[in-house]
Each structure stands twice: as C-alpha cells, then as structure tokens.
PDB file of N, CA, C and O in Angstrom:
ATOM      1  N   UNK A   1      17.631  20.696  17.827  1.00  0.00           N
ATOM      2  CA  UNK A   1      16.428  21.246  17.305  1.00  0.00           C
ATOM      3  C   UNK A   1      15.487  20.326  17.024  1.00  0.00           C
ATOM      4  O   UNK A   1      15.766  19.128  17.081  1.00  0.00           O
ATOM      5  N   UNK A   2      14.427  20.702  16.734  1.00  0.00           N
ATOM      6  CA  UNK A   2      13.222  19.881  16.457  1.00  0.00           C
ATOM      7  C   UNK A   2      12.442  20.422  15.085  1.00  0.00           C
ATOM      8  O   UNK A   2      12.017  21.574  14.992  1.00  0.00           O
ATOM      9  N   UNK A   3      12.329  19.507  14.125  1.00  0.00           N
ATOM     10  CA  UNK A   3      11.454  19.783  13.011  1.00  0.00           C
ATOM     11  C   UNK A   3      10.289  18.741  12.968  1.00  0.00           C
ATOM     12  O   UNK A   3      10.335  17.512  13.009  1.00  0.00           O
ATOM     13  N   UNK A   4       9.124  19.690  12.865  1.00  0.00           N
ATOM     14  CA  UNK A   4       7.852  19.004  12.918  1.00  0.00           C
ATOM     15  C   UNK A   4       7.155  19.009  11.445  1.00  0.00           C
ATOM     16  O   UNK A   4       7.121  20.027  10.754  1.00  0.00           O
ATOM     17  N   UNK A   5       6.588  17.723  11.028  1.00  0.00           N
ATOM     18  CA  UNK A   5       5.950  17.744   9.727  1.00  0.00           C
ATOM     19  C   UNK A   5       4.776  16.816   9.800  1.00  0.00           C
ATOM     20  O   UNK A   5       4.671  15.976  10.694  1.00  0.00           O
ATOM     21  N   UNK A   6       3.978  16.965   8.933  1.00  0.00           N
ATOM     22  CA  UNK A   6       2.596  16.167   8.815  1.00  0.00           C
ATOM     23  C   UNK A   6       2.615  15.059   8.123  1.00  0.00           C
ATOM     24  O   UNK A   6       3.308  15.182   7.114  1.00  0.00           O
ATOM     25  N   UNK A   7       2.103  13.947   8.258  1.00  0.00           N
ATOM     26  CA  UNK A   7       1.415  12.912   7.227  1.00  0.00           C
ATOM     27  C   UNK A   7       0.041  13.287   6.878  1.00  0.00           C
ATOM     28  O   UNK A   7      -0.810  13.552   7.728  1.00  0.00           O
ATOM     29  N   UNK A   8      -0.169  13.305   5.567  1.00  0.00           N
ATOM     30  CA  UNK A   8      -1.662  13.667   5.203  1.00  0.00           C
ATOM     31  C   UNK A   8      -2.147  12.416   4.460  1.00  0.00           C
ATOM     32  O   UNK A   8      -1.389  11.470   4.248  1.00  0.00           O
ATOM     33  N   UNK A   9      -3.306  12.434   4.106  1.00  0.00           N
ATOM     34  CA  UNK A   9      -4.149  11.435   3.586  1.00  0.00           C
ATOM     35  C   UNK A   9      -3.345  10.421   2.645  1.00  0.00           C
ATOM     36  O   UNK A   9      -3.355   9.200   2.802  1.00  0.00           O
ATOM     37  N   UNK A  10      -2.560  11.189   1.517  1.00  0.00           N
ATOM     38  CA  UNK A  10      -1.996  10.148   0.773  1.00  0.00           C
ATOM     39  C   UNK A  10      -0.684  10.573   0.252  1.00  0.00           C
ATOM     40  O   UNK A  10      -0.228  10.310  -0.861  1.00  0.00           O
ATOM     41  N   UNK A  11      -0.023  11.399   1.377  1.00  0.00           N
ATOM     42  CA  UNK A  11       1.369  11.671   1.242  1.00  0.00           C
ATOM     43  C   UNK A  11       2.036  12.395   2.333  1.00  0.00           C
ATOM     44  O   UNK A  11       1.393  13.043   3.158  1.00  0.00           O
ATOM     45  N   UNK A  12       3.227  12.302   2.349  1.00  0.00           N
ATOM     46  CA  UNK A  12       4.058  12.930   3.530  1.00  0.00           C
ATOM     47  C   UNK A  12       3.973  14.565   3.203  1.00  0.00           C
ATOM     48  O   UNK A  12       4.215  14.947   2.058  1.00  0.00           O
ATOM     49  N   UNK A  13       3.661  15.409   4.133  1.00  0.00           N
ATOM     50  CA  UNK A  13       3.516  16.845   3.781  1.00  0.00           C
ATOM     51  C   UNK A  13       4.882  17.333   3.173  1.00  0.00           C
ATOM     52  O   UNK A  13       4.950  18.032   2.161  1.00  0.00           O
ATOM     53  N   UNK A  14       5.974  16.885   3.906  1.00  0.00           N
ATOM     54  CA  UNK A  14       7.188  17.292   3.185  1.00  0.00           C
ATOM     55  C   UNK A  14       8.102  15.940   2.819  1.00  0.00           C
ATOM     56  O   UNK A  14       8.632  15.178   3.629  1.00  0.00           O
ATOM     57  N   UNK A  15       8.128  15.874   1.477  1.00  0.00           N
ATOM     58  CA  UNK A  15       8.785  14.700   1.189  1.00  0.00           C
ATOM     59  C   UNK A  15      10.414  14.738   1.042  1.00  0.00           C
ATOM     60  O   UNK A  15      11.068  13.740   0.739  1.00  0.00           O
ATOM     61  N   UNK A  16      10.926  15.909   1.274  1.00  0.00           N
ATOM     62  CA  UNK A  16      12.325  16.142   1.359  1.00  0.00           C
ATOM     63  C   UNK A  16      12.455  17.015   2.499  1.00  0.00           C
ATOM     64  O   UNK A  16      11.945  18.133   2.560  1.00  0.00           O
ATOM     65  N   UNK A  17      13.192  16.444   3.452  1.00  0.00           N
ATOM     66  CA  UNK A  17      13.676  17.243   4.694  1.00  0.00           C
ATOM     67  C   UNK A  17      15.229  17.458   4.722  1.00  0.00           C
ATOM     68  O   UNK A  17      16.008  16.560   4.403  1.00  0.00           O
ATOM     69  N   UNK A  18      15.552  18.467   5.048  1.00  0.00           N
ATOM     70  CA  UNK A  18      17.136  18.694   5.249  1.00  0.00           C
ATOM     71  C   UNK A  18      17.260  19.301   6.681  1.00  0.00           C
ATOM     72  O   UNK A  18      16.598  20.279   7.027  1.00  0.00           O
ATOM     73  N   UNK A  19      18.228  18.602   7.565  1.00  0.00           N
ATOM     74  CA  UNK A  19      18.303  18.960   8.905  1.00  0.00           C
ATOM     75  C   UNK A  19      19.802  18.623   8.992  1.00  0.00           C
ATOM     76  O   UNK A  19      20.469  18.114   8.091  1.00  0.00           O
ATOM     77  N   UNK A  20      20.254  19.008  10.293  1.00  0.00           N
ATOM     78  CA  UNK A  20      21.681  18.977  10.619  1.00  0.00           C
ATOM     79  C   UNK A  20      21.715  17.811  11.960  1.00  0.00           C
ATOM     80  O   UNK A  20      20.802  17.510  12.729  1.00  0.00           O
ATOM     81  N   UNK A  21      22.923  17.382  11.906  1.00  0.00           N
ATOM     82  CA  UNK A  21      23.380  16.138  13.028  1.00  0.00           C
ATOM     83  C   UNK A  21      22.569  16.657  14.173  1.00  0.00           C
ATOM     84  O   UNK A  21      22.598  17.861  14.424  1.00  0.00           O
ATOM     85  N   UNK A  22      21.839  15.821  14.893  1.00  0.00           N
ATOM     86  CA  UNK A  22      21.528  16.094  16.247  1.00  0.00           C
ATOM     87  C   UNK A  22      20.096  16.598  16.309  1.00  0.00           C
ATOM     88  O   UNK A  22      19.592  16.773  17.418  1.00  0.00           O
ATOM     89  N   UNK A  23      19.330  16.871  15.091  1.00  0.00           N
ATOM     90  CA  UNK A  23      18.038  17.216  14.937  1.00  0.00           C
ATOM     91  C   UNK A  23      17.165  16.214  15.145  1.00  0.00           C
ATOM     92  O   UNK A  23      17.418  15.135  14.612  1.00  0.00           O
ATOM     93  N   UNK A  24      15.974  16.350  15.948  1.00  0.00           N
ATOM     94  CA  UNK A  24      14.797  15.565  15.809  1.00  0.00           C
ATOM     95  C   UNK A  24      13.688  15.999  14.731  1.00  0.00           C
ATOM     96  O   UNK A  24      13.211  17.127  14.600  1.00  0.00           O
ATOM     97  N   UNK A  25      13.381  14.824  13.973  1.00  0.00           N
ATOM     98  CA  UNK A  25      12.029  15.204  13.188  1.00  0.00           C
ATOM     99  C   UNK A  25      10.936  14.304  13.810  1.00  0.00           C
ATOM    100  O   UNK A  25      11.116  13.147  14.191  1.00  0.00           O
ATOM    101  N   UNK A  26       9.949  14.893  13.851  1.00  0.00           N
ATOM    102  CA  UNK A  26       8.798  14.396  14.200  1.00  0.00           C
ATOM    103  C   UNK A  26       7.740  14.418  13.245  1.00  0.00           C
ATOM    104  O   UNK A  26       7.454  15.487  12.707  1.00  0.00           O
ATOM    105  N   UNK A  27       7.097  13.326  12.954  1.00  0.00           N
ATOM    106  CA  UNK A  27       5.963  13.312  12.197  1.00  0.00           C
ATOM    107  C   UNK A  27       4.639  13.047  12.870  1.00  0.00           C
ATOM    108  O   UNK A  27       4.483  12.120  13.665  1.00  0.00           O
ATOM    109  N   UNK A  28       3.568  14.007  12.477  1.00  0.00           N
ATOM    110  CA  UNK A  28       2.066  14.037  13.047  1.00  0.00           C
ATOM    111  C   UNK A  28       1.305  13.584  12.335  1.00  0.00           C
ATOM    112  O   UNK A  28       1.208  14.283  11.327  1.00  0.00           O
ATOM    113  N   UNK A  29       0.479  12.468  12.316  1.00  0.00           N
ATOM    114  CA  UNK A  29      -0.445  11.859  11.425  1.00  0.00           C
ATOM    115  C   UNK A  29      -1.793  12.754  11.539  1.00  0.00           C
ATOM    116  O   UNK A  29      -2.620  12.435  12.393  1.00  0.00           O
ATOM    117  N   UNK A  30      -1.999  13.716  10.808  1.00  0.00           N
ATOM    118  CA  UNK A  30      -3.424  14.517  10.753  1.00  0.00           C
ATOM    119  C   UNK A  30      -4.295  13.806   9.941  1.00  0.00           C
ATOM    120  O   UNK A  30      -5.376  14.384   9.832  1.00  0.00           O
ATOM    121  N   UNK A  31      -4.201  12.574   9.223  1.00  0.00           N
ATOM    122  CA  UNK A  31      -5.029  11.877   8.184  1.00  0.00           C
ATOM    123  C   UNK A  31      -5.979  11.194   9.114  1.00  0.00           C
ATOM    124  O   UNK A  31      -5.632  10.982  10.276  1.00  0.00           O
ATOM    125  N   UNK A  32      -7.094  10.856   8.698  1.00  0.00           N
ATOM    126  CA  UNK A  32      -7.943   9.775   9.136  1.00  0.00           C
ATOM    127  C   UNK A  32      -7.548   8.544   8.868  1.00  0.00           C
ATOM    128  O   UNK A  32      -8.098   7.602   9.437  1.00  0.00           O
ATOM    129  N   UNK A  33      -6.603   8.359   8.024  1.00  0.00           N
ATOM    130  CA  UNK A  33      -6.162   7.077   7.360  1.00  0.00           C
ATOM    131  C   UNK A  33      -4.937   6.618   8.498  1.00  0.00           C
ATOM    132  O   UNK A  33      -4.302   7.523   9.039  1.00  0.00           O
ATOM    133  N   UNK A  34      -4.685   5.416   8.779  1.00  0.00           N
ATOM    134  CA  UNK A  34      -3.689   4.982   9.566  1.00  0.00           C
ATOM    135  C   UNK A  34      -2.230   4.912   8.561  1.00  0.00           C
ATOM    136  O   UNK A  34      -2.232   4.478   7.409  1.00  0.00           O
ATOM    137  N   UNK A  35      -1.130   5.392   9.217  1.00  0.00           N
ATOM    138  CA  UNK A  35      -0.041   5.443   8.261  1.00  0.00           C
ATOM    139  C   UNK A  35       1.124   4.999   9.143  1.00  0.00           C
ATOM    140  O   UNK A  35       0.964   5.129  10.357  1.00  0.00           O
ATOM    141  N   UNK A  36       2.405   4.436   8.645  1.00  0.00           N
ATOM    142  CA  UNK A  36       3.464   4.138   9.406  1.00  0.00           C
ATOM    143  C   UNK A  36       4.776   4.709   8.645  1.00  0.00           C
ATOM    144  O   UNK A  36       4.816   4.580   7.421  1.00  0.00           O
ATOM    145  N   UNK A  37       5.969   5.402   9.397  1.00  0.00           N
ATOM    146  CA  UNK A  37       7.064   5.643   9.112  1.00  0.00           C
ATOM    147  C   UNK A  37       7.942   4.638   8.854  1.00  0.00           C
ATOM    148  O   UNK A  37       8.304   4.081   9.890  1.00  0.00           O
ATOM    149  N   UNK A  38       8.443   4.176   7.806  1.00  0.00           N
ATOM    150  CA  UNK A  38       9.385   3.050   7.760  1.00  0.00           C
ATOM    151  C   UNK A  38      10.580   3.445   7.198  1.00  0.00           C
ATOM    152  O   UNK A  38      10.486   3.919   6.066  1.00  0.00           O
ATOM    153  N   UNK A  39      11.901   3.361   7.784  1.00  0.00           N
ATOM    154  CA  UNK A  39      12.960   3.876   7.168  1.00  0.00           C
ATOM    155  C   UNK A  39      13.833   2.492   6.511  1.00  0.00           C
ATOM    156  O   UNK A  39      13.975   1.432   7.122  1.00  0.00           O
ATOM    157  N   UNK A  40      14.325   2.756   5.245  1.00  0.00           N
ATOM    158  CA  UNK A  40      15.061   1.787   4.669  1.00  0.00           C
ATOM    159  C   UNK A  40      16.443   1.331   5.671  1.00  0.00           C
ATOM    160  O   UNK A  40      16.956   0.214   5.610  1.00  0.00           O
ATOM    161  N   UNK A  41      16.782   2.125   6.330  1.00  0.00           N
ATOM    162  CA  UNK A  41      18.103   2.030   7.180  1.00  0.00           C
ATOM    163  C   UNK A  41      17.523   1.491   8.510  1.00  0.00           C
ATOM    164  O   UNK A  41      16.723   2.143   9.181  1.00  0.00           O
ATOM    165  N   UNK A  42      17.988   0.222   8.861  1.00  0.00           N
ATOM    166  CA  UNK A  42      17.123  -0.580   9.871  1.00  0.00           C
ATOM    167  C   UNK A  42      17.673  -0.103  11.236  1.00  0.00           C
ATOM    168  O   UNK A  42      17.060  -0.405  12.260  1.00  0.00           O
ATOM    169  N   UNK A  43      18.842   0.652  11.288  1.00  0.00           N
ATOM    170  CA  UNK A  43      19.226   1.241  12.546  1.00  0.00           C
ATOM    171  C   UNK A  43      18.360   2.386  12.988  1.00  0.00           C
ATOM    172  O   UNK A  43      18.280   2.666  14.184  1.00  0.00           O
ATOM    173  N   UNK A  44      17.740   3.025  12.111  1.00  0.00           N
ATOM    174  CA  UNK A  44      16.522   3.942  12.467  1.00  0.00           C
ATOM    175  C   UNK A  44      15.382   3.294  12.923  1.00  0.00           C
ATOM    176  O   UNK A  44      14.844   3.640  13.974  1.00  0.00           O
ATOM    177  N   UNK A  45      14.941   2.340  12.198  1.00  0.00           N
ATOM    178  CA  UNK A  45      13.873   1.414  12.648  1.00  0.00           C
ATOM    179  C   UNK A  45      12.459   2.182  11.870  1.00  0.00           C
ATOM    180  O   UNK A  45      12.418   2.974  10.929  1.00  0.00           O
ATOM    181  N   UNK A  46      11.378   1.584  12.690  1.00  0.00           N
ATOM    182  CA  UNK A  46      10.115   2.124  12.012  1.00  0.00           C
ATOM    183  C   UNK A  46       9.299   2.472  13.020  1.00  0.00           C
ATOM    184  O   UNK A  46       9.467   1.979  14.135  1.00  0.00           O
ATOM    185  N   UNK A  47       8.338   3.336  12.779  1.00  0.00           N
ATOM    186  CA  UNK A  47       7.146   3.972  13.841  1.00  0.00           C
ATOM    187  C   UNK A  47       6.024   2.605  13.866  1.00  0.00           C
ATOM    188  O   UNK A  47       5.897   1.754  12.984  1.00  0.00           O
ATOM    189  N   UNK A  48       5.469   2.681  14.834  1.00  0.00           N
ATOM    190  CA  UNK A  48       4.105   1.921  14.954  1.00  0.00           C
ATOM    191  C   UNK A  48       3.305   2.337  13.986  1.00  0.00           C
ATOM    192  O   UNK A  48       3.707   3.078  13.089  1.00  0.00           O
ATOM    193  N   UNK A  49       2.033   1.880  14.076  1.00  0.00           N
ATOM    194  CA  UNK A  49       1.118   2.214  12.891  1.00  0.00           C
ATOM    195  C   UNK A  49       0.611   3.421  13.714  1.00  0.00           C
ATOM    196  O   UNK A  49       0.314   3.362  14.907  1.00  0.00           O
ATOM    197  N   UNK A  50       0.544   4.564  12.905  1.00  0.00           N
ATOM    198  CA  UNK A  50      -0.021   5.837  13.456  1.00  0.00           C
ATOM    199  C   UNK A  50      -1.283   5.945  13.105  1.00  0.00           C
ATOM    200  O   UNK A  50      -1.634   5.777  11.937  1.00  0.00           O
ATOM    201  N   UNK A  51      -2.273   6.292  14.255  1.00  0.00           N
ATOM    202  CA  UNK A  51      -3.570   6.601  13.917  1.00  0.00           C
ATOM    203  C   UNK A  51      -3.558   8.321  14.035  1.00  0.00           C
ATOM    204  O   UNK A  51      -2.569   8.930  14.442  1.00  0.00           O
ATOM    205  N   UNK A  52      -4.664   8.902  13.663  1.00  0.00           N
ATOM    206  CA  UNK A  52      -4.888  10.193  13.551  1.00  0.00           C
ATOM    207  C   UNK A  52      -4.228  10.759  14.789  1.00  0.00           C
ATOM    208  O   UNK A  52      -4.567  10.137  15.796  1.00  0.00           O
ATOM    209  N   UNK A  53      -3.398  11.739  15.011  1.00  0.00           N
ATOM    210  CA  UNK A  53      -2.836  12.582  16.204  1.00  0.00           C
ATOM    211  C   UNK A  53      -1.742  11.889  16.793  1.00  0.00           C
ATOM    212  O   UNK A  53      -1.072  12.427  17.674  1.00  0.00           O
ATOM    213  N   UNK A  54      -1.446  10.445  16.277  1.00  0.00           N
ATOM    214  CA  UNK A  54      -0.099   9.909  16.744  1.00  0.00           C
ATOM    215  C   UNK A  54       1.123  10.687  16.202  1.00  0.00           C
ATOM    216  O   UNK A  54       1.004  11.324  15.155  1.00  0.00           O
ATOM    217  N   UNK A  55       2.360  10.657  16.916  1.00  0.00           N
ATOM    218  CA  UNK A  55       3.535  11.136  16.331  1.00  0.00           C
ATOM    219  C   UNK A  55       4.627  10.040  16.266  1.00  0.00           C
ATOM    220  O   UNK A  55       4.410   8.920  16.728  1.00  0.00           O
ATOM    221  N   UNK A  56       5.689  10.342  15.743  1.00  0.00           N
ATOM    222  CA  UNK A  56       6.791   9.403  15.724  1.00  0.00           C
ATOM    223  C   UNK A  56       7.827  10.423  15.416  1.00  0.00           C
ATOM    224  O   UNK A  56       7.838  11.300  14.552  1.00  0.00           O
ATOM    225  N   UNK A  57       8.854  10.041  16.495  1.00  0.00           N
ATOM    226  CA  UNK A  57      10.144  10.984  16.444  1.00  0.00           C
ATOM    227  C   UNK A  57      11.291  10.270  16.071  1.00  0.00           C
ATOM    228  O   UNK A  57      11.433   9.083  16.366  1.00  0.00           O
ATOM    229  N   UNK A  58      12.152  10.946  15.415  1.00  0.00           N
ATOM    230  CA  UNK A  58      13.644  10.361  15.278  1.00  0.00           C
ATOM    231  C   UNK A  58      14.676  11.345  15.350  1.00  0.00           C
ATOM    232  O   UNK A  58      14.541  12.389  14.714  1.00  0.00           O
ATOM    233  N   UNK A  59      15.778  11.123  16.108  1.00  0.00           N
ATOM    234  CA  UNK A  59      16.716  12.004  16.159  1.00  0.00           C
ATOM    235  C   UNK A  59      18.072  11.747  15.253  1.00  0.00           C
ATOM    236  O   UNK A  59      18.782  10.766  15.473  1.00  0.00           O
ATOM    237  N   UNK A  60      18.289  12.432  14.513  1.00  0.00           N
ATOM    238  CA  UNK A  60      19.328  11.923  13.368  1.00  0.00           C
ATOM    239  C   UNK A  60      20.686  12.383  13.813  1.00  0.00           C
ATOM    240  O   UNK A  60      20.918  13.584  13.959  1.00  0.00           O
ATOM    241  N   UNK A  61      21.752  11.287  14.070  1.00  0.00           N
ATOM    242  CA  UNK A  61      23.001  11.424  14.709  1.00  0.00           C
ATOM    243  C   UNK A  61      24.061  11.379  13.843  1.00  0.00           C
ATOM    244  O   UNK A  61      25.179  11.809  14.126  1.00  0.00           O
ATOM    245  N   UNK A  62      23.659  10.711  12.458  1.00  0.00           N
ATOM    246  CA  UNK A  62      24.755  10.830  11.690  1.00  0.00           C
ATOM    247  C   UNK A  62      24.500  11.543  10.320  1.00  0.00           C
ATOM    248  O   UNK A  62      23.348  11.714   9.922  1.00  0.00           O
ATOM    249  N   UNK A  63      25.514  11.928   9.654  1.00  0.00           N
ATOM    250  CA  UNK A  63      24.984  12.551   8.268  1.00  0.00           C
ATOM    251  C   UNK A  63      24.606  11.465   7.311  1.00  0.00           C
ATOM    252  O   UNK A  63      24.813  10.283   7.584  1.00  0.00           O
ATOM    253  N   UNK A  64      23.999  11.895   6.078  1.00  0.00           N
ATOM    254  CA  UNK A  64      23.711  11.200   5.223  1.00  0.00           C
ATOM    255  C   UNK A  64      22.216  11.103   4.630  1.00  0.00           C
ATOM    256  O   UNK A  64      21.426  11.833   5.230  1.00  0.00           O
ATOM    257  N   UNK A  65      21.746  10.461   3.728  1.00  0.00           N
ATOM    258  CA  UNK A  65      20.497  10.457   3.144  1.00  0.00           C
ATOM    259  C   UNK A  65      19.833   9.078   3.772  1.00  0.00           C
ATOM    260  O   UNK A  65      20.317   7.948   3.850  1.00  0.00           O
ATOM    261  N   UNK A  66      18.529   9.593   4.197  1.00  0.00           N
ATOM    262  CA  UNK A  66      17.731   8.444   4.846  1.00  0.00           C
ATOM    263  C   UNK A  66      16.200   8.424   4.344  1.00  0.00           C
ATOM    264  O   UNK A  66      15.301   9.201   4.665  1.00  0.00           O
ATOM    265  N   UNK A  67      16.147   7.249   3.407  1.00  0.00           N
ATOM    266  CA  UNK A  67      15.000   7.264   2.786  1.00  0.00           C
ATOM    267  C   UNK A  67      13.837   6.578   3.627  1.00  0.00           C
ATOM    268  O   UNK A  67      14.156   5.823   4.546  1.00  0.00           O
ATOM    269  N   UNK A  68      12.640   6.792   3.372  1.00  0.00           N
ATOM    270  CA  UNK A  68      11.374   6.370   4.360  1.00  0.00           C
ATOM    271  C   UNK A  68      10.357   6.240   3.368  1.00  0.00           C
ATOM    272  O   UNK A  68      10.308   6.834   2.290  1.00  0.00           O
ATOM    273  N   UNK A  69       9.472   5.330   3.873  1.00  0.00           N
ATOM    274  CA  UNK A  69       8.243   5.131   3.152  1.00  0.00           C
ATOM    275  C   UNK A  69       7.115   4.953   3.990  1.00  0.00           C
ATOM    276  O   UNK A  69       7.382   4.950   5.192  1.00  0.00           O
ATOM    277  N   UNK A  70       5.901   4.800   3.674  1.00  0.00           N
ATOM    278  CA  UNK A  70       4.757   4.384   4.485  1.00  0.00           C
ATOM    279  C   UNK A  70       4.610   3.044   4.276  1.00  0.00           C
ATOM    280  O   UNK A  70       4.527   2.603   3.130  1.00  0.00           O
ATOM    281  N   UNK A  71       4.555   2.103   5.564  1.00  0.00           N
ATOM    282  CA  UNK A  71       4.166   0.732   5.231  1.00  0.00           C
ATOM    283  C   UNK A  71       2.926   0.196   4.669  1.00  0.00           C
ATOM    284  O   UNK A  71       2.880  -0.788   3.931  1.00  0.00           O
ATOM    285  N   UNK A  72       2.063   0.792   4.999  1.00  0.00           N
ATOM    286  CA  UNK A  72       0.640   0.472   4.400  1.00  0.00           C
ATOM    287  C   UNK A  72       0.603   0.975   2.898  1.00  0.00           C
ATOM    288  O   UNK A  72       0.062   0.265   2.050  1.00  0.00           O
ATOM    289  N   UNK A  73       1.107   2.054   2.597  1.00  0.00           N
ATOM    290  CA  UNK A  73       1.150   2.749   1.390  1.00  0.00           C
ATOM    291  C   UNK A  73       2.513   2.972   0.816  1.00  0.00           C
ATOM    292  O   UNK A  73       2.928   4.129   0.742  1.00  0.00           O
ATOM    293  N   UNK A  74       3.280   1.931   0.387  1.00  0.00           N
ATOM    294  CA  UNK A  74       4.818   2.051  -0.157  1.00  0.00           C
ATOM    295  C   UNK A  74       4.682   3.273  -1.329  1.00  0.00           C
ATOM    296  O   UNK A  74       5.822   3.606  -1.650  1.00  0.00           O
ATOM    297  N   UNK A  75       3.774   3.961  -1.989  1.00  0.00           N
ATOM    298  CA  UNK A  75       3.780   4.570  -2.977  1.00  0.00           C
ATOM    299  C   UNK A  75       4.260   6.071  -2.155  1.00  0.00           C
ATOM    300  O   UNK A  75       4.880   6.947  -2.758  1.00  0.00           O
ATOM    301  N   UNK A  76       3.934   6.173  -0.956  1.00  0.00           N
ATOM    302  CA  UNK A  76       4.269   7.326  -0.179  1.00  0.00           C
ATOM    303  C   UNK A  76       5.747   7.314   0.185  1.00  0.00           C
ATOM    304  O   UNK A  76       6.165   6.408   0.907  1.00  0.00           O
ATOM    305  N   UNK A  77       6.508   8.194  -0.236  1.00  0.00           N
ATOM    306  CA  UNK A  77       7.945   8.051   0.188  1.00  0.00           C
ATOM    307  C   UNK A  77       8.506   9.330   0.420  1.00  0.00           C
ATOM    308  O   UNK A  77       7.970  10.338  -0.041  1.00  0.00           O
ATOM    309  N   UNK A  78       9.640   9.376   1.161  1.00  0.00           N
ATOM    310  CA  UNK A  78      10.326  10.554   1.545  1.00  0.00           C
ATOM    311  C   UNK A  78      11.862  10.484   1.692  1.00  0.00           C
ATOM    312  O   UNK A  78      12.469   9.422   1.546  1.00  0.00           O
ATOM    313  N   UNK A  79      12.434  11.586   1.970  1.00  0.00           N
ATOM    314  CA  UNK A  79      13.960  11.542   2.170  1.00  0.00           C
ATOM    315  C   UNK A  79      14.333  12.672   3.205  1.00  0.00           C
ATOM    316  O   UNK A  79      14.004  13.855   3.123  1.00  0.00           O
ATOM    317  N   UNK A  80      15.102  12.061   4.219  1.00  0.00           N
ATOM    318  CA  UNK A  80      15.787  13.096   5.059  1.00  0.00           C
ATOM    319  C   UNK A  80      17.153  13.196   4.727  1.00  0.00           C
ATOM    320  O   UNK A  80      17.774  12.138   4.617  1.00  0.00           O
ATOM    321  N   UNK A  81      17.729  14.242   4.550  1.00  0.00           N
ATOM    322  CA  UNK A  81      19.021  14.533   4.332  1.00  0.00           C
ATOM    323  C   UNK A  81      19.666  15.306   5.570  1.00  0.00           C
ATOM    324  O   UNK A  81      19.297  16.383   6.037  1.00  0.00           O
ATOM    325  N   UNK A  82      20.805  14.429   6.020  1.00  0.00           N
ATOM    326  CA  UNK A  82      21.361  14.909   7.345  1.00  0.00           C
ATOM    327  C   UNK A  82      22.826  15.565   6.912  1.00  0.00           C
ATOM    328  O   UNK A  82      23.630  14.932   6.227  1.00  0.00           O
ATOM    329  N   UNK A  83      23.036  16.710   7.323  1.00  0.00           N
ATOM    330  CA  UNK A  83      24.321  17.393   7.143  1.00  0.00           C
ATOM    331  C   UNK A  83      25.103  17.581   8.323  1.00  0.00           C
ATOM    332  O   UNK A  83      24.432  17.700   9.348  1.00  0.00           O
ATOM    333  N   UNK A  84      26.484  17.646   8.468  1.00  0.00           N
ATOM    334  CA  UNK A  84      27.122  17.750   9.618  1.00  0.00           C
ATOM    335  C   UNK A  84      26.851  19.099  10.044  1.00  0.00           C
ATOM    336  O   UNK A  84      26.750  19.992   9.202  1.00  0.00           O
ATOM    337  N   UNK A  85      26.696  19.379  11.554  1.00  0.00           N
ATOM    338  CA  UNK A  85      26.280  20.560  12.240  1.00  0.00           C
ATOM    339  C   UNK A  85      27.350  21.667  11.766  1.00  0.00           C
ATOM    340  O   UNK A  85      27.271  22.821  12.186  1.00  0.00           O
TER     341      UNK A  85
END
C-alpha cells in the first residue's frame, strides 16, 4: 500500500503515522519553504532537499518506531510506527 502525506510550511501534516510492514509512505512538500525528511535510523536514510512539489518515498520493511525530522528545521519532527502485517 501507499500512504501519502504532506509537508506544510512549519510542520509535517501528520506527525504520527501508523503503517504495516511493506507499506510505502510518501511525503509531498506543499510548502514554499524547502524541507528535508531525515530519519534517525541511518538504514532508512534521508531525502534530498525537497522543494515545493517534490516527493520522498520510503518503503518500511521492518516493524518498529522510526523517528524523523526536517534537516533545515529540526523542531519539525514525526514518527512512523510500523507493525507486522
């Protein structure tokens, strides 16, 4: 499956996402401000700097809690909780 969510001017539209293993999450930057999705877990990695209209997609293959933040705006945070299918 695919879960789509947005990055707003000063926050992630959904700070808490719950998905099952194998689900893709796609962030769309709808802001005029450039943002970046950075995961604490280095196996997931980070997006490029996302300009308005850019997207970043991650497929979550393992259960767990995966926290993320915006590179340029570290006060913007979020969490993806992945459960077994």
